N, C-alpha and C positions, 0 to 999 in steps of 0.2 A: 286833621279836622274831620275828614270823611269817615274814617274808622270810628272816631269818637261819637259821631252822630249816629252811625249804624248801631253801635253798642247801646246808646241811649234809647233808641227806638225799641230794641229788643228788651231792655230793662223795663220800659214803660208798659209794653204789651204783656210781659211776663207778670208784672205786678198786677195788671188788670185781671189776668186769669186767676192769680192766687187769691185776690179779694173776692172772687166769685164763690170760693169755698165757704165764706161767711154767709152767703145768701141761699145755700142749699137748705131747704126747710120742708115742712109737710107738703107744700105745694108741689115740690119736685116728686115726692112719693105718690101724690094723687095723680100727677101726670103719668108716671110710669104705670100705675095700676089701670088707669083709664085706657091707655094705649095697649097694654098687655091683654086686657079683657075685651077689647074691641073686636067685633066680628068683621069690621070693614078695614079701611086703610087709614094710615096717617097721611093727611093731605097738608103739605107745606105750601105757604104762599108768602111772597114778599116782592118788593120792588127794588130795582137797582142792585147795589152790593148785597143788601139783605136777601134779595131773591137768589143771587148766586150762592150764598151760604145755604139758603133753603134747599136748593138743588143738591148740594153736596150732602147735607144731612139726610135728605130723602134717599139718596143713592146708597149711603152707608147703611141705613136701616134696611133697605131692600135687600142688600147683599148679606145681611146677617139675621134674616128670619122675620123681619117685620115689614109687612106689605106697605109700601109708601110711594107716593107720587108727588110731583111738584105741580102746582096750579098757578099759572100766571094771572094775576088779578085783572089785567086788562082783557085777556082772552076769556076769562071767566064771565065778564060782563057782556061778552058777545057769543054766548052759547055754551062755553065749557063748564059753566056752573052746574050743568045737568049731571055731571059725574058725581056730585056730592050727595050722599045719602045719610040717613039718620044712624047708620051703623059705623060711619066714619068718624074720625077725630080731626078737626081743623086746627092747624098750628100756624099762627100768623107771626111773622118776623118783622119787627120795626123798632129801631132804636128809640126814635122819638115817640112812637105810638100815635102819630098824627099824620100818617101817610094816607092821603085822600083816596087814592086808587085802591088801597087795601081796606080802609074803614068802610067804604061805601058798600062793600060786600057783606059786611057783618049781619045786617038784617036778613038778607037772603039766606045766609048760612044758618042763622038761627031758625028761620022758617022751615028749613029743611030738616030740622031736628038734630042738627049736628053740634056736638059740644065744641067750644072754642077755647084754645090755649093761646096765650100771648107770650112771646119772647120779646121783652121790651126793656128799655132802660128808663122808662118813665111810668112808674106805678100809678100816677094820677092822670094818665093820658086817656083819650077817647077809646083807644084799643083796649087798654086795661079795664076800663069801666064796663065794657061790653063783653068781657071774657069770663069764662067760668073758672079758669085757673091762670094766674099770672106768674111767670117765671122772670125774676128780676135779673137782667144781664147788664145792668148799668155800670159804666166805668167812670172814673173821676176825670180822666183826661185822655184825649186822642194823641197818638204819637205824631200825627201831622202837626208841624209847627204853626200852621195857620188855624188849626182847630176845625178844619172844614172837611177834609177827606176822611171818610170812615176808615179807621185803622185799628186802634185798640178795641173799638166797639164791635167791629166785624170779627175780630179774633175771639172776643168773648162769646159772641153768638156761636161761632164754630166750636169752641171748646165745650160749651154747654150742650150742644148737639152731640158731640162725641161722648160726653158723660151719659147722656140719655141712651145712646146706642150701646155702650158697654154694659150699663145696668140691665138693659133688656136682653143682651146676649147671655148674661149670667142667669137672669130670671127664666129665660126660655131653655136654659141648659143647651145652648147652641154649640154644636161640636165641630171638629175638623171635618168629619164626614158630611155634616150638613153644609159646611162651607163649600165643599167640592160640588155639591148639587147646584149651588148658585153661581159657581165659577167654572163651568166646563171648559171655557176657552182661556182661562187664566193660567199663570205660571204654575200654580199648585195643581190645578185641574189637569193641565197638560202632563205634568210629571206623573201624577197618579194614574192617568189613563194610558200613557205611552210606555212607561218603564216597568221593568220587572225588578224584583228584589236584588238580583245579582248586578244590576246596573248601578245601584246606589250603595250597596253594602260595603263595609270595610272588610278587607281580606288580608291574608298573609300575616306579616309581623305586626300589623296594627291591631290584630285581634288578641285581647288578653286571655290567654289560656294557660292552664296548669294541669298536670296529671294528678291522678287520684291519691298519690302518696305524698303530695306536697303539703308542707306544714302551713298553718294559717299566717305566720309571720311573713313568709315569702309571698303568699297570695295577697296579703294586705299591701305589701310593697308594690306589687304589680298593679293592684287596684288604684293606688295613689298615683303611680307614674303614668299609667295609660289614660286616666281621667275620663273613662267612659261610664263609670258607675257600676261596672260588672266585671266579674272574672268567670270564665267558663271552665268547668272541670271536665276533662276529656279522658276517655279510657285509652288503653294501649292501641286499640284499632281506630282511634280518632273519632269515635262516636261520642255523643254528648251524654255525660253522666249527671251533671247538675250545674247549678249556678249559685254564685254568691254576689249580692248587690250591696251598694252603700247602705241601703235601708236595712238589709239583713244584719249588717255589722252594728248599726246603731241599736237595733233591737237586742242584739246579744249583749251589748255593753249596758243597756238599761237593766237587763236581767242579771247583770254582774257576772256574766260568764267569762271565765279566763280563757279567751280565745287562743292565746299564745301556746297553750298546752294541747291544742287540738290539731287535727289534720283537716284538710278541706272536706274530705268525705263525711266527717262527723258533723260538719256545720252547714253543708250545702243544701240547697233545695233540690230535691230529686225531680226528674221528669219535668223540667221547666217548659213554659210555652216556647215554641219555636216555629219557624216557617221555612219552607223550601225555597231554594234560590231562584227557581223559575216561576214562583208565584207572582201575581200582579202586585205592584206596590200598594194598590188600594187595599188588598187583603191584610198587609202588614199594619196599615193604619187602623183598620177595623179591630184587629187583635189588640193593639196597644190601647185603643180607646175603650174596648170592652173590659180589659183586665187592668186598666190604669197603670200601665208600665211604659217606660220610655226606650227600652232596649230589647231587641229580640235576637236570639241566636239564629243563625241561618245554617240549614243542613242541605246536603246534596241528595241525590236520588238513593244513595246507599245509606243514608242516615249519618254520614260523617260531617263534622263541623266544616263549613265552607266559609263562614264569616260571621259578621254581626251587623245589625242595622239599627241606627239611632233615630228617634223621632225628629230631632233637629235637622237631619239630612233629608228626611222625607218632606218636611215643611219648608226646607230651603233656608234655614237660619244658619248664617255663616256660609262657608264655601261648600257646595255640594260636591261630594267626593265620588268618583267613579272607580270601582274596584280597588279602593284604597290608595289610588294614585294621587 
C-alpha cells in the first residue's frame, strides 16, 4: 500500500507539471524579456511554502547570471521594503493569490515604480488583478489526500521557476566559464581552480590513437570502440599530426566521400587544438568553450601526445577519472 501511494503522489505531481506546458503563453515571454532587460534585480516574495520555493528560484537565478534576491513580506513591512527600486522586477508567489501578508505590499511596490509579476494558481485573485504579468501555475489537484498541504502546487511553482531560469540562461548565453565565476567554492569551481589537465586527462591505452599509415576503416573501428568521439593521429615520434572526430566523419559521409578508400592522413584535421598537460584545467575549459569542442588532445613539454581530456570529465558528469585509472 505504501509503495502504491508513493507512486500515485509522483504521478499526480508529474501530471501537474506536464499540464503547465499548456499554460506557457505570451505572458511567459513578456516576463522573460522584462527580467532580461531589467537593470535591477528580480525580487521574489512569498509566505510559507511559496516563500521557500521563492528562495530557491532566486538562488537558481543568482547562480546563473540573473541578479535575484528573496524578500520576506513581513520583513518588508518593517523596513526591508526600502531595497525595492523602479529598476527591479517584483515576482510574487501565491497559489491562492489571496495571501494577505503579500498582497498588502502591492500598493507600496507599485508606488516604488516596480513592475509586478504574479506566479499564482488563481487568475482572478487579488494578486493577479494587481499584477502587470500573470503566470498561471494552477494545478487541478494536490497530491495531499486531504487537499490541504501544498504539494502539487509547490512543485508546479518550482518547475515554472526552473523554466524561467533555463530560458534566461540561454538568452544570456551563460557559459560554463561564467558558472565558475559564480561558484568559486563549488565542486566545479574547486576542480577548475585546483587541478591541472594531467590530473583529469585520460592516458595510456584509454587514448584512441593511430599512426599516419592507418586506413580509415581501422580508425573508424577504434572511434566506435573507444567512444570518446575522436581518434588522434600520431607521428613515429609520438607527436600529434592530426585528429578525426565523429563530426568530421559525418561531414565526409554527407559529401559522399568514400572514406574506406582513404588513409587517416588524407582525412584528418591537421594541427588541431591541443593543451599541455601542466596547464590549469580552467584553460582547457576556455579552449573548449571558445572553439565549441568537447575533446582536447593533451601534449607534454616535448610536444608528444600524453593523453586526451573530455568536457564531461571537467564538468564532473559521470565518474571523474584521474590519469585514466
